[in-house]
PATIRO-445584 format. One record per residue: x, y, z of N, C-alpha, C, O in turn; residue in three letters. Coordinates in nm, 4 decimals, m for minus. Example, Ala and Ser with C-alpha at 12.3 -4.5 7.8 and 13.67 -1.06 7.14 Angstrom:
2
<r n_east="1.3190" n_north="m0.5690" n_up="0.7800" ca_east="1.2300" ca_north="m0.4500" ca_up="0.7800" c_east="1.3200" c_north="m0.3300" c_up="0.7800" o_east="1.4236" o_north="m0.3319" o_up="0.8465" rest="ALA"/>
<r n_east="1.2850" n_north="m0.2250" n_up="0.7080" ca_east="1.3670" ca_north="m0.1060" ca_up="0.7140" c_east="1.2900" c_north="0.0030" c_up="0.7870" o_east="1.3409" o_north="0.1138" o_up="0.8039" rest="SER"/>
//
This chain:
88
<r n_east="0.0842" n_north="m0.1180" n_up="0.0000" ca_east="0.0000" ca_north="0.0000" ca_up="0.0000" c_east="0.0881" c_north="0.1234" c_up="0.0000" o_east="0.1824" o_north="0.1316" o_up="0.0787" rest="MET"/>
<r n_east="0.0596" n_north="0.2191" n_up="m0.0861" ca_east="0.1432" ca_north="0.3380" ca_up="m0.0943" c_east="0.0943" c_north="0.4463" c_up="0.0003" o_east="m0.0250" o_north="0.4588" o_up="0.0276" rest="SER"/>
<r n_east="0.1898" n_north="0.5242" n_up="0.0495" ca_east="0.1561" ca_north="0.6382" ca_up="0.1341" c_east="0.0995" c_north="0.7465" c_up="0.0438" o_east="0.1437" o_north="0.7608" o_up="m0.0702" rest="ALA"/>
<r n_east="0.0042" n_north="0.8218" n_up="0.0916" ca_east="m0.0557" ca_north="0.9261" ca_up="0.0106" c_east="0.0063" c_north="1.0607" c_up="0.0433" o_east="0.0019" o_north="1.1056" o_up="0.1578" rest="SER"/>
<r n_east="0.0634" n_north="1.1241" n_up="m0.0559" ca_east="0.1161" ca_north="1.2583" ca_up="m0.0416" c_east="0.0587" c_north="1.3432" c_up="m0.1547" o_east="0.1301" o_north="1.4192" o_up="m0.2202" rest="VAL"/>
<r n_east="m0.0712" n_north="1.3284" n_up="m0.1758" ca_east="m0.1394" ca_north="1.3956" ca_up="m0.2841" c_east="m0.1050" c_north="1.5436" c_up="m0.2848" o_east="m0.1018" o_north="1.6088" o_up="m0.1804" rest="THR"/>
<r n_east="m0.0796" n_north="1.5948" n_up="m0.4030" ca_east="m0.0444" ca_north="1.7342" ca_up="m0.4173" c_east="0.1040" c_north="1.7579" c_up="m0.4325" o_east="0.1450" o_north="1.8680" o_up="m0.4694" rest="GLY"/>
<r n_east="0.1862" n_north="1.6574" n_up="m0.4049" ca_east="0.3306" ca_north="1.6692" ca_up="m0.4209" c_east="0.3645" c_north="1.6409" c_up="m0.5674" o_east="0.3178" o_north="1.5432" o_up="m0.6260" rest="VAL"/>
<r n_east="0.4469" n_north="1.7287" n_up="m0.6248" ca_east="0.4862" ca_north="1.7117" ca_up="m0.7640" c_east="0.6354" c_north="1.6899" c_up="m0.7747" o_east="0.7151" o_north="1.7685" o_up="m0.7235" rest="THR"/>
<r n_east="0.6721" n_north="1.5824" n_up="m0.8417" ca_east="0.8108" ca_north="1.5545" ca_up="m0.8752" c_east="0.8233" c_north="1.5768" c_up="m1.0256" o_east="0.7486" o_north="1.5192" o_up="m1.1046" rest="VAL"/>
<r n_east="0.9184" n_north="1.6609" n_up="m1.0636" ca_east="0.9393" ca_north="1.6903" ca_up="m1.2049" c_east="1.0786" c_north="1.6425" c_up="m1.2430" o_east="1.1754" o_north="1.6635" o_up="m1.1698" rest="ARG"/>
<r n_east="1.0870" n_north="1.5777" n_up="m1.3587" ca_east="1.2171" ca_north="1.5348" ca_up="m1.4112" c_east="1.2396" c_north="1.6038" c_up="m1.5448" o_east="1.1562" o_north="1.5966" o_up="m1.6350" rest="ILE"/>
<r n_east="1.3537" n_north="1.6709" n_up="m1.5558" ca_east="1.3947" ca_north="1.7360" ca_up="m1.6794" c_east="1.4851" c_north="1.6386" c_up="m1.7534" o_east="1.5835" o_north="1.5895" o_up="m1.6981" rest="TYR"/>
<r n_east="1.4512" n_north="1.6110" n_up="m1.8791" ca_east="1.5211" ca_north="1.5099" ca_up="m1.9568" c_east="1.5495" c_north="1.5590" c_up="m2.0982" o_east="1.5055" o_north="1.6663" o_up="m2.1394" rest="THR"/>
<r n_east="1.6249" n_north="1.4764" n_up="m2.1712" ca_east="1.6422" ca_north="1.4970" ca_up="m2.3148" c_east="1.6601" c_north="1.3596" c_up="m2.3782" o_east="1.6958" o_north="1.2639" o_up="m2.3096" rest="LYS"/>
<r n_east="1.6359" n_north="1.3492" n_up="m2.5075" ca_east="1.6498" ca_north="1.2208" ca_up="m2.5760" c_east="1.7934" c_north="1.1691" c_up="m2.5729" o_east="1.8886" o_north="1.2451" o_up="m2.5552" rest="PRO"/>
<r n_east="1.8061" n_north="1.0380" n_up="m2.5906" ca_east="1.9353" ca_north="0.9707" ca_up="m2.5962" c_east="2.0191" c_north="0.9973" c_up="m2.4711" o_east="2.1400" o_north="1.0185" o_up="m2.4795" rest="ARG"/>
<r n_east="1.9535" n_north="0.9958" n_up="m2.3562" ca_east="2.0192" ca_north="1.0224" ca_up="m2.2279" c_east="1.9977" c_north="0.8999" c_up="m2.1383" o_east="1.8898" o_north="0.8811" o_up="m2.0820" rest="CYS"/>
<r n_east="2.1012" n_north="0.8176" n_up="m2.1262" ca_east="2.0888" ca_north="0.6946" ca_up="m2.0469" c_east="2.0606" c_north="0.7243" c_up="m1.8999" o_east="1.9848" o_north="0.6514" o_up="m1.8358" rest="ALA"/>
<r n_east="2.1204" n_north="0.8300" n_up="m1.8460" ca_east="2.0932" ca_north="0.8645" ca_up="m1.7060" c_east="1.9475" c_north="0.9072" c_up="m1.6872" o_east="1.8880" o_north="0.8817" o_up="m1.5825" rest="LEU"/>
<r n_east="1.8907" n_north="0.9720" n_up="m1.7887" ca_east="1.7501" ca_north="1.0134" ca_up="m1.7823" c_east="1.6585" c_north="0.8910" c_up="m1.7775" o_east="1.5623" o_north="0.8872" o_up="m1.7008" rest="CYS"/>
<r n_east="1.6894" n_north="0.7929" n_up="m1.8590" ca_east="1.6105" ca_north="0.6694" ca_up="m1.8619" c_east="1.6162" c_north="0.6016" c_up="m1.7251" o_east="1.5136" o_north="0.5573" o_up="m1.6734" rest="VAL"/>
<r n_east="1.7345" n_north="0.5935" n_up="m1.6671" ca_east="1.7505" ca_north="0.5299" ca_up="m1.5362" c_east="1.6776" c_north="0.6093" c_up="m1.4276" o_east="1.6105" o_north="0.5500" o_up="m1.3431" rest="GLU"/>
<r n_east="1.6893" n_north="0.7408" n_up="m1.4284" ca_east="1.6220" ca_north="0.8236" ca_up="m1.3277" c_east="1.4703" c_north="0.8094" c_up="m1.3389" o_east="1.4011" o_north="0.8013" o_up="m1.2375" rest="ALA"/>
<r n_east="1.4195" n_north="0.8065" n_up="m1.4596" ca_east="1.2750" ca_north="0.7907" ca_up="m1.4774" c_east="1.2297" c_north="0.6535" c_up="m1.4275" o_east="1.1225" o_north="0.6420" o_up="m1.3680" rest="ARG"/>
<r n_east="1.3098" n_north="0.5498" n_up="m1.4509" ca_east="1.2774" ca_north="0.4162" ca_up="m1.4011" c_east="1.2689" c_north="0.4177" c_up="m1.2488" o_east="1.1775" o_north="0.3590" o_up="m1.1909" rest="ARG"/>
<r n_east="1.3635" n_north="0.4845" n_up="m1.1844" ca_east="1.3630" ca_north="0.4954" ca_up="m1.0381" c_east="1.2357" c_north="0.5673" c_up="m0.9910" o_east="1.1708" o_north="0.5229" o_up="m0.8963" rest="VAL"/>
<r n_east="1.2007" n_north="0.6773" n_up="m1.0567" ca_east="1.0811" ca_north="0.7527" ca_up="m1.0168" c_east="0.9535" c_north="0.6712" c_up="m1.0373" o_east="0.8635" o_north="0.6739" o_up="m0.9533" rest="LEU"/>
<r n_east="0.9458" n_north="0.5989" n_up="m1.1489" ca_east="0.8278" ca_north="0.5152" ca_up="m1.1739" c_east="0.8170" c_north="0.4042" c_up="m1.0693" o_east="0.7074" o_north="0.3732" o_up="m1.0227" rest="GLU"/>
<r n_east="0.9295" n_north="0.3450" n_up="m1.0330" ca_east="0.9298" ca_north="0.2419" ca_up="m0.9289" c_east="0.8845" c_north="0.3009" c_up="m0.7955" o_east="0.8053" o_north="0.2398" o_up="m0.7237" rest="GLU"/>
<r n_east="0.9342" n_north="0.4179" n_up="m0.7635" ca_east="0.8977" ca_north="0.4847" ca_up="m0.6387" c_east="0.7483" c_north="0.5152" c_up="m0.6336" o_east="0.6869" o_north="0.5089" o_up="m0.5271" rest="LEU"/>
<r n_east="0.6901" n_north="0.5484" n_up="m0.7487" ca_east="0.5453" ca_north="0.5771" ca_up="m0.7541" c_east="0.4601" c_north="0.4550" c_up="m0.7196" o_east="0.3419" o_north="0.4702" o_up="m0.6886" rest="ARG"/>
<r n_east="0.5162" n_north="0.3360" n_up="m0.7241" ca_east="0.4394" ca_north="0.2179" ca_up="m0.6852" c_east="0.4268" c_north="0.2089" c_up="m0.5330" o_east="0.3435" o_north="0.1346" o_up="m0.4811" rest="THR"/>
<r n_east="0.5109" n_north="0.2860" n_up="m0.4618" ca_east="0.5097" ca_north="0.2833" ca_up="m0.3150" c_east="0.4611" c_north="0.4127" c_up="m0.2513" o_east="0.4069" o_north="0.4112" o_up="m0.1408" rest="ARG"/>
<r n_east="0.4803" n_north="0.5239" n_up="m0.3200" ca_east="0.4441" ca_north="0.6553" ca_up="m0.2666" c_east="0.3688" c_north="0.7316" c_up="m0.3747" o_east="0.4097" o_north="0.7331" o_up="m0.4908" rest="VAL"/>
<r n_east="0.2586" n_north="0.7947" n_up="m0.3360" ca_east="0.1751" ca_north="0.8672" ca_up="m0.4309" c_east="0.2280" c_north="1.0085" c_up="m0.4514" o_east="0.2384" o_north="1.0861" o_up="m0.3564" rest="ASP"/>
<r n_east="0.2615" n_north="1.0416" n_up="m0.5767" ca_east="0.2990" ca_north="1.1784" ca_up="m0.6122" c_east="0.2716" c_north="1.1986" c_up="m0.7604" o_east="0.2584" o_north="1.1023" o_up="m0.8359" rest="PHE"/>
<r n_east="0.2633" n_north="1.3240" n_up="m0.8007" ca_east="0.2438" ca_north="1.3578" ca_up="m0.9408" c_east="0.3814" c_north="1.3635" c_up="m1.0049" o_east="0.4712" o_north="1.4309" o_up="m0.9546" rest="VAL"/>
<r n_east="0.3979" n_north="1.2927" n_up="m1.1162" ca_east="0.5237" ca_north="1.2932" ca_up="m1.1890" c_east="0.5051" c_north="1.3710" c_up="m1.3189" o_east="0.4191" o_north="1.3380" o_up="m1.4005" rest="LEU"/>
<r n_east="0.5868" n_north="1.4745" n_up="m1.3372" ca_east="0.5865" ca_north="1.5522" ca_up="m1.4608" c_east="0.7200" c_north="1.5307" c_up="m1.5311" o_east="0.8258" o_north="1.5406" o_up="m1.4690" rest="GLU"/>
<r n_east="0.7147" n_north="1.5015" n_up="m1.6591" ca_east="0.8347" ca_north="1.4811" ca_up="m1.7394" c_east="0.8466" c_north="1.5995" c_up="m1.8350" o_east="0.7544" o_north="1.6275" o_up="m1.9116" rest="VAL"/>
<r n_east="0.9606" n_north="1.6692" n_up="m1.8302" ca_east="0.9824" ca_north="1.7883" ca_up="m1.9117" c_east="1.1019" c_north="1.7646" c_up="m2.0040" o_east="1.2126" o_north="1.7365" o_up="m1.9580" rest="VAL"/>
<r n_east="1.0782" n_north="1.7762" n_up="m2.1330" ca_east="1.1857" ca_north="1.7685" ca_up="m2.2316" c_east="1.2502" c_north="1.9068" c_up="m2.2369" o_east="1.1838" o_north="2.0049" o_up="m2.2705" rest="ASP"/>
<r n_east="1.3788" n_north="1.9151" n_up="m2.2041" ca_east="1.4442" ca_north="2.0449" ca_up="m2.1956" c_east="1.4550" c_north="2.1158" c_up="m2.3308" o_east="1.4830" o_north="2.2355" o_up="m2.3353" rest="ILE"/>
<r n_east="1.4334" n_north="2.0441" n_up="m2.4397" ca_east="1.4382" ca_north="2.1069" ca_up="m2.5720" c_east="1.3170" c_north="2.1943" c_up="m2.5994" o_east="1.3181" o_north="2.2736" o_up="m2.6936" rest="ARG"/>
<r n_east="1.2126" n_north="2.1810" n_up="m2.5187" ca_east="1.0889" ca_north="2.2542" ca_up="m2.5439" c_east="1.0938" c_north="2.4007" c_up="m2.5017" o_east="1.0044" o_north="2.4777" o_up="m2.5368" rest="ASP"/>
<r n_east="1.1963" n_north="2.4402" n_up="m2.4274" ca_east="1.2055" ca_north="2.5784" ca_up="m2.3795" c_east="1.3522" c_north="2.6202" c_up="m2.3807" o_east="1.4372" o_north="2.5516" o_up="m2.3238" rest="ASP"/>
<r n_east="1.3816" n_north="2.7318" n_up="m2.4450" ca_east="1.5201" ca_north="2.7766" ca_up="m2.4606" c_east="1.5899" c_north="2.7982" c_up="m2.3259" o_east="1.7046" o_north="2.7566" o_up="m2.3092" rest="ARG"/>
<r n_east="1.5227" n_north="2.8624" n_up="m2.2297" ca_east="1.5833" ca_north="2.8867" ca_up="m2.0980" c_east="1.6129" c_north="2.7547" c_up="m2.0258" o_east="1.7189" o_north="2.7383" o_up="m1.9653" rest="ASP"/>
<r n_east="1.5187" n_north="2.6619" n_up="m2.0330" ca_east="1.5388" ca_north="2.5315" ca_up="m1.9685" c_east="1.6545" c_north="2.4583" c_up="m2.0350" o_east="1.7361" o_north="2.3953" o_up="m1.9677" rest="THR"/>
<r n_east="1.6611" n_north="2.4670" n_up="m2.1677" ca_east="1.7723" ca_north="2.4050" ca_up="m2.2396" c_east="1.9056" c_north="2.4623" c_up="m2.1927" o_east="1.9986" o_north="2.3875" o_up="m2.1627" rest="TRP"/>
<r n_east="1.9149" n_north="2.5941" n_up="m2.1864" ca_east="2.0398" ca_north="2.6591" ca_up="m2.1456" c_east="2.0785" c_north="2.6216" c_up="m2.0018" o_east="2.1963" o_north="2.6022" o_up="m1.9717" rest="GLU"/>
<r n_east="1.9810" n_north="2.6118" n_up="m1.9158" ca_east="2.0071" ca_north="2.5829" ca_up="m1.7746" c_east="2.0498" c_north="2.4381" c_up="m1.7512" o_east="2.1374" o_north="2.4123" o_up="m1.6686" rest="ARG"/>
<r n_east="1.9890" n_north="2.3432" n_up="m1.8229" ca_east="2.0081" ca_north="2.2017" ca_up="m1.7892" c_east="2.0761" c_north="2.1158" c_up="m1.8950" o_east="2.0948" o_north="1.9963" o_up="m1.8718" rest="TYR"/>
<r n_east="2.1134" n_north="2.1703" n_up="m2.0084" ca_east="2.1595" ca_north="2.0848" ca_up="m2.1187" c_east="2.2792" c_north="1.9969" c_up="m2.0856" o_east="2.2963" o_north="1.8914" o_up="m2.1467" rest="ARG"/>
<r n_east="2.3622" n_north="2.0378" n_up="m1.9907" ca_east="2.4787" ca_north="1.9573" ca_up="m1.9547" c_east="2.4606" c_north="1.8866" c_up="m1.8210" o_east="2.5565" o_north="1.8322" o_up="m1.7663" rest="HIS"/>
<r n_east="2.3383" n_north="1.8869" n_up="m1.7677" ca_east="2.3202" ca_north="1.8362" ca_up="m1.6315" c_east="2.2026" c_north="1.7413" c_up="m1.6142" o_east="2.1703" o_north="1.7049" o_up="m1.5011" rest="ALA"/>
<r n_east="2.1375" n_north="1.7001" n_up="m1.7227" ca_east="2.0203" ca_north="1.6142" ca_up="m1.7071" c_east="2.0601" c_north="1.4721" c_up="m1.6720" o_east="2.1691" o_north="1.4269" o_up="m1.7071" rest="VAL"/>
<r n_east="1.9725" n_north="1.4025" n_up="m1.6035" ca_east="1.8422" ca_north="1.4491" ca_up="m1.5574" c_east="1.8548" c_north="1.5386" c_up="m1.4342" o_east="1.9466" o_north="1.5259" o_up="m1.3531" rest="PRO"/>
<r n_east="1.7582" n_north="1.6293" n_up="m1.4245" ca_east="1.7431" ca_north="1.7118" ca_up="m1.3055" c_east="1.6058" c_north="1.6797" c_up="m1.2492" o_east="1.5076" o_north="1.6730" o_up="m1.3232" rest="VAL"/>
<r n_east="1.5991" n_north="1.6598" n_up="m1.1180" ca_east="1.4725" ca_north="1.6271" ca_up="m1.0530" c_east="1.4417" c_north="1.7354" c_up="m0.9510" o_east="1.5275" o_north="1.7761" o_up="m0.8727" rest="VAL"/>
<r n_east="1.3146" n_north="1.7819" n_up="m0.9541" ca_east="1.2695" ca_north="1.8789" ca_up="m0.8551" c_east="1.1530" c_north="1.8208" c_up="m0.7767" o_east="1.0771" o_north="1.7378" o_up="m0.8268" rest="THR"/>
<r n_east="1.1406" n_north="1.8657" n_up="m0.6541" ca_east="1.0298" ca_north="1.8269" ca_up="m0.5670" c_east="0.9589" c_north="1.9556" c_up="m0.5284" o_east="1.0133" o_north="2.0380" o_up="m0.4550" rest="LEU"/>
<r n_east="0.8363" n_north="1.9724" n_up="m0.5789" ca_east="0.7602" ca_north="2.0961" ca_up="m0.5588" c_east="0.8444" c_north="2.2192" c_up="m0.5889" o_east="0.8416" o_north="2.3173" o_up="m0.5145" rest="ASP"/>
<r n_east="0.9202" n_north="2.2133" n_up="m0.6998" ca_east="0.9972" ca_north="2.3271" ca_up="m0.7471" c_east="1.1385" c_north="2.3376" c_up="m0.6920" o_east="1.2172" o_north="2.4178" o_up="m0.7423" rest="GLY"/>
<r n_east="1.1729" n_north="2.2602" n_up="m0.5916" ca_east="1.3067" ca_north="2.2639" ca_up="m0.5334" c_east="1.3928" c_north="2.1561" c_up="m0.5978" o_east="1.3564" o_north="2.0385" o_up="m0.5974" rest="GLU"/>
<r n_east="1.5069" n_north="2.1959" n_up="m0.6529" ca_east="1.5959" ca_north="2.0979" ca_up="m0.7140" c_east="1.6521" c_north="2.0056" c_up="m0.6065" o_east="1.7079" o_north="2.0507" o_up="m0.5064" rest="GLU"/>
<r n_east="1.6360" n_north="1.8748" n_up="m0.6296" ca_east="1.6829" ca_north="1.7784" ca_up="m0.5306" c_east="1.7830" c_north="1.6784" c_up="m0.5872" o_east="1.8461" o_north="1.6045" o_up="m0.5116" rest="ILE"/>
<r n_east="1.7983" n_north="1.6753" n_up="m0.7205" ca_east="1.8935" ca_north="1.5797" ca_up="m0.7787" c_east="1.9360" c_north="1.6238" c_up="m0.9171" o_east="1.8582" o_north="1.6821" o_up="m0.9927" rest="ALA"/>
<r n_east="2.0613" n_north="1.5948" n_up="m0.9486" ca_east="2.1150" ca_north="1.6092" ca_up="m1.0846" c_east="2.1903" c_north="1.4816" c_up="m1.1169" o_east="2.2615" o_north="1.4265" o_up="m1.0330" rest="ARG"/>
<r n_east="2.1736" n_north="1.4365" n_up="m1.2382" ca_east="2.2440" ca_north="1.3200" ca_up="m1.2930" c_east="2.1978" c_north="1.1866" c_up="m1.2348" o_east="2.1720" o_north="1.0931" o_up="m1.3107" rest="LEU"/>
<r n_east="2.1868" n_north="1.1751" n_up="m1.1046" ca_east="2.1422" ca_north="1.0491" ca_up="m1.0429" c_east="2.0395" c_north="1.0791" c_up="m0.9336" o_east="2.0463" o_north="1.1822" o_up="m0.8668" rest="ARG"/>
<r n_east="1.9441" n_north="0.9869" n_up="m0.9169" ca_east="1.8399" ca_north="1.0016" ca_up="m0.8154" c_east="1.8672" c_north="0.9047" c_up="m0.7020" o_east="1.8846" o_north="0.7848" o_up="m0.7238" rest="VAL"/>
<r n_east="1.8707" n_north="0.9579" n_up="m0.5807" ca_east="1.8838" ca_north="0.8751" ca_up="m0.4607" c_east="1.7432" c_north="0.8283" c_up="m0.4233" o_east="1.6674" o_north="0.9010" o_up="m0.3591" rest="ASP"/>
<r n_east="1.7097" n_north="0.7065" n_up="m0.4641" ca_east="1.5738" ca_north="0.6553" ca_up="m0.4451" c_east="1.5331" c_north="0.6555" c_up="m0.2983" o_east="1.4240" o_north="0.7017" o_up="m0.2650" rest="GLU"/>
<r n_east="1.6173" n_north="0.6055" n_up="m0.2114" ca_east="1.5851" ca_north="0.5996" ca_up="m0.0677" c_east="1.5687" c_north="0.7400" c_up="m0.0102" o_east="1.4745" o_north="0.7663" o_up="0.0645" rest="LYS"/>
<r n_east="1.6608" n_north="0.8304" n_up="m0.0453" ca_east="1.6528" ca_north="0.9674" ca_up="0.0042" c_east="1.5263" c_north="1.0377" c_up="m0.0416" o_east="1.4621" o_north="1.1080" o_up="0.0365" rest="GLY"/>
<r n_east="1.4900" n_north="1.0190" n_up="m0.1684" ca_east="1.3684" ca_north="1.0806" ca_up="m0.2202" c_east="1.2456" c_north="1.0205" c_up="m0.1537" o_east="1.1528" o_north="1.0929" o_up="m0.1177" rest="LEU"/>
<r n_east="1.2442" n_north="0.8892" n_up="m0.1372" ca_east="1.1302" ca_north="0.8254" ca_up="m0.0708" c_east="1.1147" c_north="0.8796" c_up="0.0714" o_east="1.0032" o_north="0.9088" o_up="0.1148" rest="GLU"/>
<r n_east="1.2258" n_north="0.8931" n_up="0.1438" ca_east="1.2200" ca_north="0.9482" ca_up="0.2792" c_east="1.1623" c_north="1.0885" c_up="0.2799" o_east="1.0800" o_north="1.1226" o_up="0.3649" rest="ASP"/>
<r n_east="1.2066" n_north="1.1702" n_up="0.1837" ca_east="1.1537" ca_north="1.3082" ca_up="0.1739" c_east="1.0047" c_north="1.3090" c_up="0.1446" o_east="0.9288" o_north="1.3843" o_up="0.2057" rest="ARG"/>
<r n_east="0.9635" n_north="1.2254" n_up="0.0517" ca_east="0.8216" ca_north="1.2204" ca_up="0.0153" c_east="0.7354" c_north="1.1743" c_up="0.1323" o_east="0.6211" o_north="1.2178" o_up="0.1465" rest="LEU"/>
<r n_east="0.7881" n_north="1.0895" n_up="0.2130" ca_east="0.7151" ca_north="1.0410" ca_up="0.3297" c_east="0.7284" c_north="1.1340" c_up="0.4507" o_east="0.6661" o_north="1.1114" o_up="0.5544" rest="ARG"/>
<r n_east="0.8107" n_north="1.2396" n_up="0.4363" ca_east="0.8254" ca_north="1.3350" ca_up="0.5450" c_east="0.9279" c_north="1.2958" c_up="0.6486" o_east="0.9319" o_north="1.3527" o_up="0.7577" rest="GLY"/>
<r n_east="1.0118" n_north="1.1978" n_up="0.6145" ca_east="1.1152" ca_north="1.1512" ca_up="0.7053" c_east="1.2415" c_north="1.2303" c_up="0.6796" o_east="1.2765" o_north="1.2541" o_up="0.5640" rest="THR"/>
<r n_east="1.3096" n_north="1.2711" n_up="0.7827" ca_east="1.4349" ca_north="1.3433" ca_up="0.7622" c_east="1.5390" c_north="1.2485" c_up="0.7050" o_east="1.5433" o_north="1.1305" o_up="0.7398" rest="SER"/>
<r n_east="1.6210" n_north="1.3006" n_up="0.6185" ca_east="1.7254" ca_north="1.2221" ca_up="0.5541" c_east="1.8550" c_north="1.2458" c_up="0.6301" o_east="1.8965" o_north="1.3600" o_up="0.6503" rest="VAL"/>
<r n_east="1.9188" n_north="1.1363" n_up="0.6722" ca_east="2.0439" ca_north="1.1491" ca_up="0.7501" c_east="2.1608" c_north="1.1755" c_up="0.6582" o_east="2.2739" o_north="1.1892" o_up="0.7046" rest="ALA"/>
//
């Protein structure tokens, strides 16, 4: 049974042909089976400013607008945050 954190949005900024992006998205999809959150996927090519900001750093993951990861996602750390547990 997943914990409900309705209203929490996790956004992942990605681009095509990005192996780290594929892995990060897999981690987020797996996490969604245990914790309820809205997942938004943003292709950085769709906006010039986003492209300039993230083109050398994807994937980038934000939690309610706060950047929490670049390049790799700490699944346990993110799950703890989503559940409201402090991360050591």
